[in-house]
N, C-alpha and C positions, 0 to 999 in steps of 0.2 A: 503494499500500500503506499503511495507515495505520501512524503512529509508534507504536511500543511505548513505553508510559509507565509508570514505576515510581512509584506513588502512595504506597508504603509508607514512603518516606524523604524527608526534608525537602529534600535534594539533588534527588531525582526530581520532587518537587512544585514546586520552583523551576524545573526545566526543562520542565515540562509546557507544551505550546503552548495558547494561549487558542483556545477553539472554543465552538461553540454548545451542543453537548451535554457532559456531565459525562464524564470519563475513568473507567469502571467497572472494578472487579475483584470477582469472584465471591467471596463468603466463606462461602456455604452454599447449600443447594439452594433455588432461587428468590429467593435474596437477594443483592444486589450493594452495594458501597459505592462511590461515585463522587467524584472531586474536580471541582467546577465552577469553571473558570477563565475568566471572560469577559475581553473585550478590554479593559475597564476597570471598576472596582469591586472590592469584596472578593471573595475566593475563598470557597467553601463546601463543606462535605461534602454528599452527597446519598445517602440510602438509598433502593434501589429493591427492592421486595418484590412477587413474584407470588402472589396468593392468591385463591382461588376465581375463577381465570381472569381475574383483572384485576391491573393493576400499581397499586401504592401507593407513593407516594414522600414522602419528608421530608427537609428540608433542615436542616442543623446549621452554626452558624457555626464558623469555623476557629479563632476565638479561644480560645487556650489549649488547643485540642484536637488531640492527635496523631492519627496513623492509628489506632493501637490504641484510643484513646478513641473514634474515629468507629465503629469495628468494634463496640465495646461498645454503643454508642448504636443502631447499626442492628439489633444482635440484639434489643435492648429493644423497639424499634420494631416488629420482626417479632412479637414475643411480644404486644405491644399490639394489633396488627391481628388476630392470631388470637383475642385475647381479647375483641374487640370494642370496644376503647377508642377515643375520638375521635381523629382525626387532628390533625396539627400545626396547621392553620389554626383549628381550633375551640379548641384550647389557647391559641393566641395572642389569641384574641378574649376570653378570659378573664383575660389579663394586662395589663389597660389600667391606666395611670397607676399609683397607689400600690400596686396588686397585684403589681407586678413586683418579683422578687427582685433582689438586688444583682448577681447574675451576669447576669440578663437586661438589666437597666439598662446594665451595661458593655458588653454586646453591642450594644445598640441606640445607644449613645453612639459607639461606635467605627464603626459601619456607616452612620451617617447620612451622606448624599450631601454634606452641606457639609463635612465633614472631608476628603473626596477633593480638593475645590477648595482648601481652606485649605493641606493639606500639600502639595498638587501632586506633584512627583515623588518625594517622600519618604513618601508616605502608607503604602505597605505596609510600610517599615521601622519607622514610627511606630506603626502598628496591631500589628505583630509585637511590638515592645518594650512596648507597652502591655498587651497581653494577657499576656505573661510575667510582667510585674510583678503584674498582677492575680491571676494563677494562684498565683504564688509567695507573696503577701503579704495578699491581701484574700479571696479565695475560700475558703481553709481555715476562717476563722473566721466570715465573714459571707456567703459566696456564696448561701446559701439562705434568707437573712433577708429579709423583705418590707421594702422601703425605707421604708414608713411606720412601721414599728415601730423604726427606728433612732433613736438619740438621742445626745447629746454623750458620755454615759458610756461608749458601745460604741465610740466612736473612741478615747476615752482609754484604755480598757482594751486595744484593740488596740495601741496604741502601747506601752503598757507591756509587754505580752507579748512583742512583737518585740524591743524594746530589750533584753530579757534575753538575746537570742541575737546581735543584730547592732548595729552602730553607729548612733548617732542620725542620721547623714547617710543612711545606708541606709534607716532606717524612713522618713524624710521622703520620699526618692525612691520607696520601695515604695508609699506610700499616695497619690502624686500621681494616679494614675488613679482613685481612689475619690473624691478631692476634686473632680476634673474632671467626673467623671460625676454626682456630687450637684449641682455647680453647673448642669449641663444639666438635671437633673431639676426643679430650682428654676424655671429659665427655662421649662420646659414646663408646669409647674404640677403635677408629680407629687408633689411635698412642698411644704409651706407655710412652713417655717422653714430658715434657714441655720445650724442647730445646730453642723455641723463648723467653721464659720468662727471659732467661739468656742474651738476646740482649737488652741493654738499649736503651731507646729514645734517639734521637739525641738532643743535647743542642742548643738552639736557640741564634744567635747573636742579640743583642738589634736593631741594624739598619735594620735588615731584614724585608721585607713586603711581606706577602704571596699573596697579590693581585696585586703586581707589574707584569708588562708585561713581565719581565725577569724570572719569577717564573711559568709560566704555565705549565700544565701537559706536560711533555716531550713525551709521548708515546700514549696518548689517545686522542680522538676527542673532547676535551673540548673546549667550546668557553670561552672567558674571563668571560662572564656574568654566564654562568653555572658553571664554576669552582669556582668562587668566592662564590657562594652559596653553593657548595660541600665542600669547604675548611672550612667553618665555621659552617656546620651542626653539631649538637651534635649526636655522634655515641657511643653507648655502646661497651666496649670491655672486 
């Protein structure tokens, strides 16, 4: 008898066994959202939609994407299929190099096979923390920006806006994923200049405490417990 898996909660997702096929849950007529959990590698959400007697599927990264986010994305996918829009593989073919958005770049950076080897046993923890930081600090302002359109002023403005709400240390930590992903983009030839390296880290005042309730993530769904863990996790950049 197949094991019943609750993919609607983080706890259930963590307990879901690895298997060849996604753990699907029906969300509408002909439409299901599934959690794909391979034996190794990053997890992903998979939308499966039956239309015109054919199944269409689309994968979404779990980076910063909750179950409710995945359901919303699956419903949009179904609408796109009904409207005759191109499937995901055609969309990906158009997002080469500099056409990538910041959100797509972060996803590619985290999911690259090299990271699974480098991070070894802590890959999933690192990927989760990096995704949470990106969703909380980077995506609200820059997630949909094309990476070729970014410049030094954009990074400085983001630092300034975040600093109005959280400590300098928290800003520095929150932007680690962006800096790391841009380093990756430079190495891959997606961007030509390392403009972000001209933006210094913010200086921290001695009395500031990143775990204070006054310094919670201003734009992301962090709880105090989760944010505290993310704030002090060691991330490479």
